[in-house]
C-alpha positions as CSV (number, residue, x, y, z in Angstrom):
1,M,351.0,176.3,48.6
2,S,354.2,175.5,47.0
3,A,354.8,172.4,45.1
4,A,356.9,170.5,48.0
5,E,353.9,171.4,50.7
6,L,351.7,170.1,47.9
7,I,353.7,167.3,47.6
8,G,354.1,166.7,51.4
9,Y,350.2,167.0,51.7
10,L,349.2,164.5,48.9
11,T,352.1,162.1,50.6
12,R,350.5,162.2,53.9
13,Q,346.9,161.5,52.5
14,Q,348.5,158.8,50.7
15,A,349.9,157.4,53.9
16,G,347.1,158.2,55.5
17,E,345.1,155.7,53.3
18,H,347.3,153.2,53.2
19,D,346.7,153.2,56.9
20,A,342.8,153.0,56.6
21,A,343.3,150.7,54.0
22,M,346.0,148.3,56.6
23,L,343.4,149.2,59.3
24,A,340.6,147.5,57.7
25,I,342.3,144.4,56.4
26,R,343.6,143.8,59.9
27,L,339.8,144.2,61.3
28,S,338.4,141.9,58.4
29,H,341.2,139.3,59.9
30,A,340.1,139.8,63.6
31,E,336.4,139.3,62.6
32,R,337.4,136.1,60.4
33,L,339.7,134.9,62.9
34,G,337.1,135.3,65.9
35,N,334.1,134.8,63.9
36,M,332.9,137.9,65.0
37,G,331.4,141.6,63.4
38,W,330.0,144.5,64.6
39,A,327.1,146.8,64.1
40,E,325.0,149.7,64.6
41,W,321.5,150.4,64.8
42,N,319.5,154.1,64.8
43,L,316.9,154.2,66.9
44,R,315.4,157.6,65.6
45,T,315.8,156.8,61.4
46,G,316.1,152.6,61.4
47,D,318.8,152.5,59.8
48,A,321.5,149.9,60.1
49,V,325.4,149.0,59.5
50,W,326.7,146.1,59.5
51,S,330.5,144.8,59.2
52,D,331.1,142.3,56.4
53,H,330.8,139.4,58.8
54,V,328.0,139.8,60.2
55,Y,326.2,139.1,56.8
56,V,328.3,136.1,57.1
57,I,327.2,135.0,60.0
58,F,323.6,135.5,59.3
59,G,324.1,134.2,55.5
60,R,322.9,137.1,54.0
61,D,323.7,138.7,51.0
62,R,325.3,141.8,51.2
63,A,323.5,143.4,48.1
64,D,320.4,142.9,50.6
65,G,321.8,145.3,52.9
66,P,321.3,144.5,57.3
67,L,318.8,143.9,59.3
68,G,317.2,146.4,61.5
69,L,316.8,145.4,65.2
70,P,312.9,144.4,64.8
71,E,313.5,142.2,61.7
72,L,316.0,139.9,63.9
73,A,313.3,137.8,65.4
74,G,312.9,136.6,62.2
75,Y,316.2,134.9,62.0
76,V,315.9,133.8,65.6
77,E,314.8,130.2,66.5
78,P,310.9,130.8,68.0
79,C,312.2,128.9,71.7
80,D,314.9,131.7,72.0
81,L,312.5,135.0,70.9
82,G,312.4,135.2,74.9
83,A,316.1,136.0,75.2
84,L,315.9,138.4,71.8
85,D,313.2,140.3,73.6
86,Q,314.5,140.6,77.1
87,L,318.2,141.9,75.7
88,L,316.4,144.7,73.1
89,W,314.3,145.6,76.0
90,S,317.8,146.1,78.6
91,V,319.5,148.0,76.1
92,V,316.8,150.6,75.3
93,Q,316.2,150.9,78.9
94,G,319.6,151.1,80.4
95,V,322.8,153.0,79.9
96,E,325.6,150.2,80.0
97,P,326.0,146.7,77.3
98,V,324.2,143.8,77.7
99,Q,324.4,140.4,76.0
100,A,322.7,137.1,75.5
101,E,322.9,133.9,73.6
102,F,320.2,132.6,71.1
103,R,320.1,130.4,68.3
104,I,319.7,131.4,64.3
105,R,318.4,129.4,62.2
106,R,320.8,130.1,58.8
107,G,320.1,128.0,55.6
108,G,319.4,124.6,56.7
109,E,321.6,124.7,59.9
110,V,321.4,126.1,63.3
111,R,323.6,128.5,64.7
112,N,324.7,129.7,68.0
113,L,325.2,133.4,68.1
114,R,326.5,135.8,71.3
115,V,325.6,139.2,71.1
116,V,326.9,142.0,73.1
117,L,324.9,145.8,72.5
118,E,325.6,148.9,73.8
119,P,323.1,151.8,74.0
120,L,324.3,155.4,72.2
121,I,323.4,157.9,74.7
122,A,322.4,161.4,73.4
123,P,321.2,163.8,76.1
124,G,317.4,163.2,75.2
125,G,317.9,159.6,75.7
126,P,319.4,156.3,73.8
127,I,319.8,157.2,70.2
128,G,321.1,154.1,68.6
129,V,322.8,150.9,69.2
130,H,326.1,149.0,68.8
131,G,326.6,145.6,68.9
132,V,329.0,142.9,68.4
133,V,328.2,139.9,67.1
134,Q,330.1,136.7,67.6
135,D,329.0,132.9,65.9
136,I,329.9,130.3,69.2
137,T,328.7,127.2,67.4
138,G,331.9,125.7,67.2
139,R,332.6,126.2,71.1
140,R,329.3,125.4,72.1
141,R,329.5,121.9,70.1
142,A,332.9,121.4,71.6
143,E,331.4,121.7,75.0
144,R,328.5,119.6,74.3
145,I,331.1,116.9,73.0
146,M,333.0,117.5,76.2
147,S,329.5,117.3,78.4
148,E,328.8,113.8,76.8
149,S,332.2,112.3,76.9
150,R,332.3,113.3,81.2
151,R,328.7,111.9,81.1
152,Q,329.8,108.3,78.7
153,L,333.4,108.3,81.1
154,L,331.4,108.7,84.6
155,E,328.9,105.8,83.4
156,A,331.9,103.6,82.2
157,R,333.3,104.2,85.9
158,E,330.2,103.0,87.5
159,R,329.7,100.4,85.2
160,A,333.4,99.2,86.2
161,A,333.0,99.4,89.8
162,E,329.6,97.5,89.3
163,E,331.9,94.9,87.8
164,R,334.8,95.5,90.0
165,H,332.8,94.6,93.1
166,V,330.9,91.7,91.1
167,M,334.2,90.1,90.4
168,L,335.6,90.8,93.8
169,A,332.4,89.0,95.3
170,M,332.9,86.1,92.5
171,R,336.4,85.6,93.8
172,E,335.6,85.8,97.5
173,A,333.2,83.3,97.0
174,I,335.3,80.9,95.0
175,L,338.6,81.9,97.0
176,P,337.8,82.9,100.0
177,E,341.3,84.5,102.0
178,P,341.3,82.8,105.0
179,T,341.3,85.2,108.4
180,G,344.0,85.0,110.5
181,R,346.8,82.3,110.1
182,L,345.9,79.2,108.2
183,D,348.2,76.3,110.4
184,L,348.4,72.9,109.4
185,P,349.9,69.9,110.3
186,G,353.3,71.3,111.2
187,T,353.2,74.3,109.6
188,R,352.3,77.8,109.8
189,I,350.9,79.1,106.4
190,A,349.6,82.9,105.5
191,V,348.2,84.1,102.3
192,R,347.6,87.3,100.0
193,Y,345.4,87.8,97.2
194,V,346.5,91.7,96.0
195,P,344.0,92.5,93.2
196,A,345.2,95.0,90.6
197,E,344.6,98.7,90.6
198,K,342.9,98.7,87.4
199,T,339.7,97.1,87.3
200,A,339.3,95.5,84.3
201,N,342.6,93.6,85.3
202,L,341.6,91.4,87.6
203,G,342.5,87.8,86.5
204,G,342.4,84.0,87.7
205,D,345.1,83.8,90.4
206,W,344.0,81.4,92.5
207,F,346.2,79.4,95.8
208,E,345.3,75.9,97.6
209,A,346.3,74.8,101.2
210,A,345.1,71.6,102.5
211,A,345.7,68.3,105.1
212,L,345.0,65.2,103.4
213,P,344.3,61.8,104.4
214,D,348.2,60.6,104.4
215,D,349.4,63.4,106.4
216,R,351.2,65.1,104.0
217,V,349.8,69.2,103.3
218,M,348.6,70.1,99.3
219,L,350.3,73.3,98.2
220,A,349.5,74.9,95.3
221,I,349.4,78.1,93.9
222,G,348.3,79.3,89.8
223,D,347.5,82.0,87.4
224,V,345.0,81.6,84.3
225,S,345.2,83.8,81.9
226,G,343.6,86.5,80.9
227,H,341.4,88.9,82.6
228,G,337.8,89.8,84.1
229,L,335.2,86.9,84.6
230,P,335.9,84.6,81.6
231,A,339.6,84.0,83.6
232,I,337.9,84.2,87.4
233,A,335.2,81.2,85.7
234,H,338.1,79.5,84.1
235,M,340.1,79.7,88.0
236,A,337.3,78.3,89.3
237,Q,336.7,75.3,87.4
238,L,340.8,74.8,87.3
239,R,341.3,74.6,91.1
240,H,337.9,73.2,91.9
241,A,339.1,69.9,89.8
242,L,342.5,70.2,91.6
243,V,340.7,69.8,94.9
244,G,338.6,66.7,93.6
245,L,341.9,65.1,92.0
246,T,343.6,65.9,94.8
247,M,341.9,63.2,96.8
248,T,342.9,60.2,94.3
249,G,346.7,60.4,96.3
250,Q,348.6,60.8,93.3
251,P,351.9,62.9,92.9
252,A,352.2,66.5,91.6
253,D,353.2,65.5,88.5
254,Q,350.2,63.2,87.2
255,L,348.0,66.1,88.9
256,L,349.5,68.5,86.4
257,A,348.7,66.0,83.7
258,W,345.4,65.8,84.2
259,L,344.6,69.2,85.0
260,N,346.7,70.0,81.5
261,E,344.3,68.0,79.6
262,L,341.6,69.5,81.4
263,V,342.5,72.7,80.0
264,L,343.6,71.8,76.2
265,H,339.3,70.1,75.9
266,R,337.3,72.2,78.2
267,L,339.0,75.4,78.9
268,E,339.4,76.7,75.3
269,E,341.8,79.4,74.6
270,T,343.5,79.4,77.5
271,T,346.3,78.6,79.7
272,A,347.6,78.8,82.9
273,T,350.4,78.2,85.3
274,A,350.5,76.7,88.4
275,I,352.9,74.6,90.9
276,I,351.5,71.8,92.9
277,G,353.4,70.4,95.6
278,H,353.4,67.9,98.7
279,L,355.0,68.6,102.1
280,D,355.3,65.5,104.1
281,T,355.4,66.7,107.5
282,E,357.5,63.7,109.1
283,T,360.2,63.8,106.4
284,R,359.6,67.1,105.9
285,I,360.4,66.8,102.1
286,F,358.5,68.9,99.7
287,T,357.9,67.4,96.6
288,W,356.4,69.6,93.8
289,S,356.0,69.9,90.1
290,Q,355.6,73.0,88.0
291,A,353.5,73.8,84.8
292,G,355.2,77.5,83.4
293,H,355.3,79.0,86.9
294,L,358.0,81.0,88.5
295,P,359.6,78.9,91.1
296,P,359.3,78.9,94.7
297,I,361.4,81.0,97.2
298,L,363.1,79.1,100.0
299,V,364.2,81.3,103.1
300,R,366.8,79.5,105.9
301,D,368.5,81.0,108.2
302,G,368.5,84.5,107.0
303,K,369.3,84.1,103.5
304,A,366.8,83.2,100.3
305,E,367.1,81.8,97.2
306,T,364.8,80.1,94.2
307,L,364.1,76.3,93.8
308,T,365.9,75.0,91.0
309,Q,362.9,73.8,88.6
310,P,361.5,70.7,87.6
311,R,360.8,70.6,83.6
312,G,357.1,71.4,82.9
313,V,355.0,73.7,80.3
314,L,351.9,75.6,80.6
315,L,348.9,73.9,81.0
316,G,347.2,74.3,77.7
317,A,349.9,74.4,75.7
318,T,350.6,71.1,74.8
319,C,349.9,67.4,75.1
320,D,352.8,65.1,74.3
321,Q,355.2,66.9,77.3
322,P,355.3,65.6,80.7
323,Y,355.7,67.2,83.6
324,R,359.0,66.1,86.4
325,L,359.1,66.1,89.8
326,A,361.7,67.6,92.0
327,S,362.2,67.1,96.0
328,V,363.6,69.7,98.6
329,E,364.2,68.6,102.3
330,L,363.3,71.1,104.5
331,R,364.3,71.9,107.6
332,D,362.4,73.1,111.2
333,G,362.4,77.1,110.5
334,D,362.6,76.8,107.0
335,L,360.3,79.2,104.7
336,L,358.1,78.7,101.4
337,L,357.2,81.5,99.5
338,L,354.9,80.5,96.8
339,F,353.6,83.7,94.1
340,T,352.4,84.4,90.7
341,D,353.6,86.6,88.1
342,G,351.8,89.3,89.0
343,L,353.9,90.2,92.5
344,V,357.4,90.8,90.6
345,E,356.5,91.5,87.0
346,R,355.6,95.1,85.7
347,R,355.3,96.8,82.9
348,T,358.2,99.5,84.0
349,R,360.9,97.2,84.8
350,D,362.4,93.5,83.9
351,I,360.9,90.2,85.4
352,D,363.9,89.4,86.7
353,E,364.9,92.4,87.9
354,G,361.3,91.7,90.0
355,L,362.4,88.7,91.2
356,D,365.7,89.7,92.2
357,L,363.7,92.3,94.4
358,A,361.4,89.6,96.0
359,V,363.8,87.3,96.9
360,S,366.2,89.9,98.6
361,A,363.1,90.6,100.2
362,A,361.8,87.4,101.3
363,A,365.3,87.4,103.1
364,H,363.7,89.1,105.7
365,L,360.5,87.2,106.1
366,L,360.1,85.3,109.8
367,T,358.1,82.4,110.5
368,T,356.8,84.2,113.5
369,D,355.4,86.9,111.8
370,L,354.3,85.9,108.3
371,D,351.4,88.1,107.9
372,A,353.8,91.5,108.6
373,G,356.4,90.0,106.9
374,L,354.0,89.6,103.7
375,D,352.9,93.6,104.1
376,R,356.3,94.5,104.6
377,L,357.4,92.2,101.4
378,L,354.8,93.8,99.1
379,A,355.9,97.6,100.1
380,D,359.5,96.6,99.2
381,I,358.7,95.7,96.0
382,G,356.8,98.6,94.7
383,G,353.3,97.7,96.4
384,P,350.5,96.5,94.7
385,N,351.1,96.0,90.7
386,P,348.6,98.0,88.5
387,E,348.6,95.8,86.1
388,D,347.9,92.6,87.5
389,D,347.1,90.7,90.2
390,A,348.6,88.5,92.3
391,C,348.9,85.5,95.1
392,L,351.1,84.7,98.0
393,L,351.4,81.7,99.9
394,A,353.9,81.5,102.4
395,V,354.4,78.5,104.7
396,G,356.8,78.3,107.6
397,V,358.2,74.5,108.4
398,G,358.0,73.0,111.6
399,I,356.2,75.3,113.4
């Protein structure tokens, strides 16, 4: 062999050794990243060969050598020994790869393994077994966490559905929605309660419409702060108090002043908005007062606009700010729309934009078909509010 040939041979040998070393490094990285390793067992001699990562998976010192197939049972959890026995029996009886999962105890912890075994067949039958061992403890732990999360989510949804049923039942008992039209002297009235799409956001929106002994019609609407059962309970107290106070015959500003005292001293950490008004069915004069509430919309001759508000702060905010009265003379065919802020307020838009939409939609309301009109109005402004409930009270005058 010439010197050149010798140099070429040595160069190829070094390149081959380098490629083999690089391949071994890459395999080692793949085993580590996949948390897996390979093993072979000779069924005739009992010898075994493990890759480095199988020792890591079993927590076994490399100097102690690999385990034989019969010795694996010493690591497997007792309740999983049946799976190991079935795996070993299947691999020596068949010609196709077989797999199983079982748990081993490594030190003080339990690990989940997936083992795939393939028989090595010779003319006289199986002579060995080749296998891949993978530690899937992290995957199974993640699956258990996901399963538990789904279970908890399902339970939470069931509880939320039950709570929603209870809250809606309470609201219905406290504030039943009338069926058909609610006609009072000289008026035609339609109402809507639109619950929030989210269970937890059912709130304290309410309305009241009643004929009084002095031939007036009392109209009121309001919204108690907060959501859930506390808000509904506070709504009930406020509305029932108003029903009783109305019988005194006092004007709306005085009724709001009394309700403010109630919220300040009996409903702690609560505020509320409200409009209270009296419609004289003879003179068609609507006299009203408000506490931090959005103004009513007046629809006349196909045009809609909000009424100018009298001064009035939130119920429960302070005790030294008086409430004022405002009056408007209505005509036959006029329509008043009272509503809570859940109708116009959205997280995705400014409340003034929502109010403008409501005013535009209200212009199409007809006193002869209030119920259908309210349905169209709700659709025109974007449908039910997912974050907050809403009440609407539409009053047609001189019908």
